[in-house]
ZARO-177699 format. One record per residue (C-alpha): y, x, z; residue number from 1. Coordinates in steps of 0.2 Angstrom, whole numbers, plus 2048, in hexadecimal, padded with zeros to 3 digits. Layout:
# ZARO-177699
ATOM   v   u   w num
ATOM   Y   X   Z NUM
...
END
This chain:
# ZARO-177699
ATOM   v   u   w num
ATOM 7FF 7FF 7FF   1
ATOM 811 808 7FA   2
ATOM 820 7FD 7FD   3
ATOM 82F 800 7F3   4
ATOM 840 7F9 7F6   5
ATOM 84F 7F5 7E7   6
ATOM 85F 7F2 7EA   7
ATOM 866 7E5 7DF   8
ATOM 870 7D5 7DA   9
ATOM 865 7CE 7CB  10
ATOM 873 7C5 7C6  11
ATOM 86B 7BE 7BB  12
ATOM 859 7C6 7BA  13
ATOM 859 7CD 7AA  14
ATOM 84C 7D9 7A0  15
ATOM 853 7E9 7A6  16
ATOM 850 7E3 7B8  17
ATOM 83D 7DF 7B4  18
ATOM 83D 7F0 7AD  19
ATOM 841 7F8 7BB  20
ATOM 835 7F0 7C5  21
ATOM 827 7F4 7B9  22
ATOM 82B 807 7B9  23
ATOM 82B 805 7CC  24
ATOM 81A 7FE 7CC  25
ATOM 816 80C 7C0  26
ATOM 81A 819 7CC  27
ATOM 80F 812 7D9  28
ATOM 817 804 7E2  29
ATOM 80C 7F7 7E8  30
ATOM 818 7EB 7F1  31
ATOM 828 7E8 7ED  32
ATOM 837 7E4 7F7  33
ATOM 849 7DF 7F0  34
ATOM 859 7DF 7FB  35
ATOM 863 7D2 7F0  36
ATOM 876 7CF 7F1  37
ATOM 878 7BD 7F6  38
ATOM 886 7B0 7EE  39
ATOM 892 7BE 7EC  40
ATOM 892 7CE 7E3  41
ATOM 898 7E0 7E3  42
ATOM 8A4 7DF 7D5  43
ATOM 8AE 7D1 7E0  44
ATOM 8AA 7C2 7D8  45
ATOM 89D 7B3 7DC  46
ATOM 88D 7B6 7D6  47
ATOM 885 7AB 7C5  48
ATOM 878 7A3 7CD  49
ATOM 874 79E 7E1  50
ATOM 86B 7AB 7EB  51
ATOM 85C 79F 7EC  52
ATOM 85A 79D 7D9  53
ATOM 85B 7B1 7D7  54
ATOM 84F 7B2 7E5  55
ATOM 842 7A8 7DA  56
ATOM 845 7B1 7CB  57
ATOM 841 7C2 7D2  58
ATOM 833 7BC 7DC  59
ATOM 82A 7B5 7CC  60
ATOM 830 7C4 7C3  61
ATOM 827 7D2 7CE  62
ATOM 831 7D2 7DF  63
ATOM 826 7D0 7EE  64
ATOM 833 7CE 7FB  65
ATOM 845 7CC 7FB  66
ATOM 852 7CD 808  67
ATOM 863 7CA 809  68
ATOM 871 7D6 809  69
ATOM 87E 7D2 814  70
ATOM 88F 7CC 80C  71
ATOM 89A 7D9 813  72
ATOM 88E 7E6 80A  73
ATOM 88A 7DC 7FA  74
ATOM 89E 7D8 7F7  75
ATOM 8A2 7EC 7FC  76
ATOM 8A5 7FE 7F4  77
ATOM 896 805 7EC  78
ATOM 893 811 7FC  79
ATOM 894 804 808  80
ATOM 889 7F9 7FB  81
ATOM 87B 806 7FC  82
ATOM 87D 809 80F  83
ATOM 878 7F8 812  84
ATOM 86B 7F5 806  85
ATOM 861 806 80D  86
ATOM 865 802 81E  87
ATOM 85C 7F1 81B  88
ATOM 84F 7F9 812  89
ATOM 84B 807 821  90
ATOM 84D 7FA 82E  91
ATOM 83B 7F0 827  92
ATOM 835 802 82C  93
ATOM 828 800 81F  94
ATOM 830 804 80E  95
ATOM 829 815 806  96
ATOM 834 816 7F8  97
ATOM 846 810 7F2  98
ATOM 846 80D 7DE  99
ATOM 857 80E 7D5 100
ATOM 85D 80D 7C2 101
ATOM 867 81C 7BB 102
ATOM 86E 821 7AC 103
ATOM 867 832 7AE 104
ATOM 855 82D 7B2 105
ATOM 854 83D 7BF 106
ATOM 855 83E 7D1 107
ATOM 85A 851 7D2 108
ATOM 86B 851 7C6 109
ATOM 86F 841 7D4 110
ATOM 86D 84D 7E2 111
ATOM 876 85C 7DB 112
ATOM 886 84F 7D7 113
ATOM 886 849 7E7 114
ATOM 884 859 7EE 115
ATOM 894 85F 7E5 116
ATOM 89E 850 7EC 117
ATOM 89B 859 7FE 118
ATOM 8A2 868 7F5 119
ATOM 8B3 86B 7FF 120
ATOM 8BC 872 7F0 121
ATOM 8B8 861 7E8 122
ATOM 8BD 855 7F6 123
ATOM 8CE 85F 7F7 124
ATOM 8D1 85E 7E5 125
ATOM 8CB 84B 7E7 126
ATOM 8D9 847 7F3 127
ATOM 8E7 852 7E9 128
ATOM 8E1 846 7DA 129
ATOM 8E3 835 7E4 130
ATOM 8F3 83B 7EA 131
ATOM 8F9 83D 7D8 132
ATOM 8F4 82C 7D5 133
ATOM 8E4 82D 7CD 134
ATOM 8D4 823 7D0 135
ATOM 8C8 827 7DB 136
ATOM 8BA 827 7CD 137
ATOM 8C5 832 7C1 138
ATOM 8CA 83D 7D0 139
ATOM 8B6 841 7D3 140
ATOM 8B1 845 7C1 141
ATOM 8C2 850 7BE 142
ATOM 8BE 858 7CF 143
ATOM 8AD 85D 7CC 144
ATOM 8AF 862 7BB 145
ATOM 8BC 86F 7C1 146
ATOM 8B2 876 7D0 147
ATOM 89F 872 7CB 148
ATOM 89B 86E 7B9 149
ATOM 89E 864 7AA 150
ATOM 88B 85F 7AA 151
ATOM 88B 858 7BC 152
ATOM 89C 850 7B9 153
ATOM 894 845 7AA 154
ATOM 88A 83E 7B9 155
ATOM 898 836 7C0 156
ATOM 89D 82F 7B1 157
ATOM 88F 821 7B2 158
ATOM 88F 813 7BE 159
ATOM 87C 811 7C4 160
ATOM 87D 824 7C6 161
ATOM 889 823 7D2 162
ATOM 882 813 7DB 163
ATOM 872 81F 7DB 164
ATOM 87B 82E 7E3 165
ATOM 881 820 7F0 166
ATOM 86E 81B 7F4 167
ATOM 86B 82E 7F5 168
ATOM 879 82F 802 169
ATOM 874 821 80C 170
ATOM 862 826 80E 171
ATOM 869 837 816 172
ATOM 876 82D 821 173
ATOM 869 823 827 174
ATOM 85C 82F 829 175
ATOM 84F 826 822 176
ATOM 83E 82C 81C 177
ATOM 83F 821 80C 178
ATOM 83B 82C 7FC 179
ATOM 849 829 7EE 180
ATOM 843 827 7DB 181
ATOM 84D 820 7CC 182
ATOM 848 817 7BC 183
ATOM 851 81C 7AD 184
ATOM 85D 80E 7A8 185
ATOM 857 807 797 186
ATOM 861 7FF 789 187
ATOM 872 7FB 78A 188
ATOM 87F 801 797 189
ATOM 884 7F9 7A8 190
ATOM 892 7EE 7A2 191
ATOM 890 7F0 78E 192
ATOM 894 7E0 784 193
ATOM 885 7E7 777 194
ATOM 876 7E0 779 195
ATOM 867 7EE 772 196
ATOM 858 7E5 76D 197
ATOM 850 7DB 77D 198
ATOM 85D 7E3 78A 199
ATOM 86E 7DE 78E 200
ATOM 878 7E2 79D 201
ATOM 87A 7D4 7A9 202
ATOM 88D 7D2 7A6 203
ATOM 889 7CF 795 204
ATOM 87D 7C1 79A 205
ATOM 88A 7B9 7A6 206
ATOM 898 7BB 799 207
ATOM 88D 7B2 78C 208
ATOM 887 7A6 798 209
ATOM 899 79F 79C 210
ATOM 89C 79C 78A 211
ATOM 88C 798 783 212
ATOM 87B 78C 786 213
ATOM 86E 796 791 214
ATOM 864 798 781 215
ATOM 86F 7A4 77B 216
ATOM 869 7B2 789 217
ATOM 856 7AE 788 218
ATOM 852 7BD 77D 219
ATOM 859 7C9 78C 220
ATOM 851 7C1 79A 221
ATOM 83C 7BF 79F 222
ATOM 837 7AE 79B 223
ATOM 834 7A8 7AD 224
ATOM 845 7B0 7B1 225
ATOM 84C 7A4 7A2 226
ATOM 843 797 7A7 227
ATOM 84A 797 7B9 228
ATOM 85C 79A 7B2 229
ATOM 859 78B 7A5 230
ATOM 855 780 7B3 231
ATOM 861 784 7C0 232
ATOM 86F 784 7B1 233
ATOM 868 771 7AF 234
ATOM 869 76D 7C2 235
ATOM 87B 776 7C5 236
ATOM 874 782 7CF 237
ATOM 87F 78E 7C9 238
ATOM 891 794 7C6 239
ATOM 897 78D 7B7 240
ATOM 8A9 78D 7B7 241
ATOM 8B1 79C 7BC 242
ATOM 8C3 797 7BA 243
ATOM 8C0 789 7C7 244
ATOM 8B9 795 7D4 245
ATOM 8CA 7A0 7D1 246
ATOM 8D6 790 7D4 247
ATOM 8CD 78C 7E2 248
ATOM 8D0 79E 7EB 249
ATOM 8E3 79C 7EA 250
ATOM 8E5 78F 7F8 251
ATOM 8DB 79A 803 252
ATOM 8E4 7AA 800 253
ATOM 8F5 7A2 801 254
ATOM 8F0 79B 814 255
ATOM 8EF 7AD 819 256
ATOM 8F9 7B6 824 257
ATOM 900 7C9 822 258
ATOM 8F6 7CC 831 259
ATOM 8E6 7C5 82B 260
ATOM 8E8 7CF 819 261
ATOM 8EB 7DF 821 262
ATOM 8DA 7DE 82B 263
ATOM 8D0 7DD 819 264
ATOM 8C5 7EB 815 265
ATOM 8C7 7FB 80A 266
ATOM 8DB 7F8 80A 267
ATOM 8E6 808 80C 268
ATOM 8F7 810 809 269
ATOM 900 7FD 80B 270
ATOM 8F4 7F5 7FE 271
ATOM 8F3 7E6 80A 272
ATOM 906 7E5 807 273
ATOM 903 7E4 7F4 274
ATOM 8F5 7D6 7F5 275
ATOM 901 7CB 803 276
ATOM 90F 7CD 7F5 277
ATOM 904 7C9 7E7 278
ATOM 8FC 7B9 7F0 279
ATOM 90D 7B1 7F3 280
ATOM 916 7B5 7DF 281
ATOM 906 7B2 7D5 282
ATOM 900 7A0 7CC 283
ATOM 8F0 7A3 7C9 284
ATOM 8E1 7AE 7D0 285
ATOM 8E1 7BB 7C1 286
ATOM 8F4 7BE 7C2 287
ATOM 8F1 7C3 7D6 288
ATOM 8E5 7CF 7D0 289
ATOM 8F0 7D6 7C2 290
ATOM 8FE 7D8 7D0 291
ATOM 8F5 7E0 7DC 292
ATOM 8EB 7ED 7D0 293
ATOM 8F3 7FF 7CC 294
ATOM 8EB 80C 7C3 295
ATOM 8E7 813 7D3 296
ATOM 8DC 804 7DA 297
ATOM 8CD 7FE 7CE 298
ATOM 8CD 7EA 7C9 299
ATOM 8BC 7EA 7D2 300
ATOM 8C3 7EF 7E4 301
ATOM 8D1 7E4 7E0 302
ATOM 8C7 7D5 7DE 303
ATOM 8BA 7DA 7ED 304
ATOM 8CA 7DB 7FA 305
ATOM 8D1 7CB 7F4 306
ATOM 8C0 7C1 7F3 307
ATOM 8BD 7C9 804 308
ATOM 8CE 7C1 80B 309
ATOM 8C6 7B0 804 310
ATOM 8B7 7B0 80D 311
ATOM 8BC 7B9 81D 312
ATOM 8B6 7C9 81C 313
ATOM 8C0 7D6 827 314
ATOM 8C0 7E8 828 315
ATOM 8B7 7E4 83B 316
ATOM 8A8 7DC 835 317
ATOM 8A8 7E7 824 318
ATOM 8A5 7F6 831 319
ATOM 896 7EF 83A 320
ATOM 885 7F4 836 321
ATOM 878 7E7 82E 322
ATOM 872 7DC 83E 323
ATOM 863 7D3 837 324
ATOM 855 7D3 827 325
ATOM 85A 7C0 821 326
ATOM 849 7BD 815 327
ATOM 84E 7B3 807 328
ATOM 83C 7B2 7FE 329
ATOM 82C 7BA 7FF 330
ATOM 81A 7B7 7F4 331
ATOM 809 7BB 7FA 332
ATOM 80D 7CF 7F8 333
ATOM 81D 7CD 802 334
ATOM 814 7C5 810 335
ATOM 809 7D5 812 336
ATOM 819 7DD 813 337
ATOM 81F 7D4 81F 338
ATOM 80F 7D5 828 339
ATOM 813 7E6 82C 340
ATOM 826 7E6 82D 341
ATOM 822 7DC 83D 342
ATOM 81C 7EA 845 343
ATOM 828 7F7 83E 344
ATOM 837 7EE 83C 345
ATOM 848 7F3 845 346
ATOM 852 7E3 843 347
ATOM 851 7D0 844 348
ATOM 848 7C8 837 349
ATOM 845 7B8 831 350
ATOM 846 7AA 825 351
ATOM 851 79F 82D 352
ATOM 864 7A4 830 353
ATOM 866 79A 83D 354
ATOM 85A 7A2 848 355
ATOM 85F 7B2 844 356
ATOM 871 7AD 849 357
ATOM 86D 7AB 85A 358
ATOM 865 7BD 85C 359
ATOM 874 7C5 862 360
ATOM 889 7C5 85F 361
ATOM 888 7CF 84F 362
ATOM 879 7C3 847 363
ATOM 886 7B6 84C 364
ATOM 894 7BC 842 365
ATOM 88A 7C1 832 366
ATOM 883 7B2 831 367
ATOM 891 7A5 834 368
ATOM 89A 7AF 825 369
ATOM 88B 7AF 81A 370
ATOM 88B 79C 81E 371
ATOM 89E 79A 81A 372
ATOM 89D 7A4 80B 373
ATOM 88D 798 804 374
ATOM 898 789 808 375
ATOM 8A6 78E 7FE 376
ATOM 89C 795 7EF 377
ATOM 893 785 7F0 378
ATOM 8A4 77B 7EA 379
ATOM 8A5 783 7DB 380
ATOM 892 782 7D4 381
ATOM 88C 772 7C7 382
ATOM 883 76C 7D8 383
ATOM 88F 76C 7E7 384
ATOM 885 76C 7F6 385
ATOM 88A 765 808 386
ATOM 88F 773 817 387
ATOM 883 77E 820 388
ATOM 877 77E 810 389
ATOM 872 790 815 390
ATOM 86C 78C 827 391
ATOM 861 77D 821 392
ATOM 85B 787 811 393
ATOM 848 78E 810 394
ATOM 843 79D 80A 395
ATOM 83B 79D 7F9 396
ATOM 828 7A0 7FB 397
ATOM 81D 7A3 7EB 398
ATOM 80A 79F 7EE 399
END
């Protein structure tokens, strides 16, 4: 029994995800745990499909157990996202391997790149370039190219390589025994709008779905995942209208005080003032984001900050450790993982958010935040659900 962990969003589940799972099993994994984002994802937007729907798709296409990545980690920087996922896998106490996709397809270059970022000369140049107004990504790449090598700097240009480096760093920071392995990304690029044969990026699939019938994306998804998507689309268990969601955020944002804005995570150098000013002056959500964005701050960071304000995520809860293992679903092999985890897990573990909430104060705060965010998400889907859905919803069990 070799248990592999995968940290993902599956937004939605597509052929690239299936390939990753297949390659992970080919490397020896007999059981697979997926740590998956809930109803809001890392780029600072709501997920296309309810987390329960994405759980079904994952379990029907190769995953055995799905654990929810708590909202403060799912809606955060690559570093914090990776740390939260690794921390949960390590907390199970029985995961042997972390498998992730990368453009380079090898662990050693990622280790070398991660080590390069620890170089004192590189760190000094990054700080200097940031002070001159350069984005962190560009400053990081330029500093590594200057002090280490152009080859190592090229590793930092690709998003999955960067996330892979964060996974390696998180494994080291948590002193985990989990061994990292990587699968070379196949087909199209991370955010590419050009499909390659049976592969298309999740962002391209989402863009097509917002404009087209679900049948337009069937070539890029496993058959079971496509059937789940099609049924969910029909039943309204998805976010069909991004514009409605964005309009609904403005009243929430306008009700916030300067003190509440200042308490948000990932703020620096007076960014809270730009956010508050943009909230007061903007007429649309996109206009608000545009007012806050500068050359220094990438749009994904701005979207995360603004959405954190809407959902009630502050820097305090953003700095806390994951308090529990919330099980979204499992199959027969997943039950075998849970049997092991009952002996080894170091965090409260369960299928009921209501039960987990009662474990301690940190669990209560995380559970209530998760429930509130789902209640908000539910207002903008085709099928509006009543408040408290997260507390009543049962885990997905595939027999």
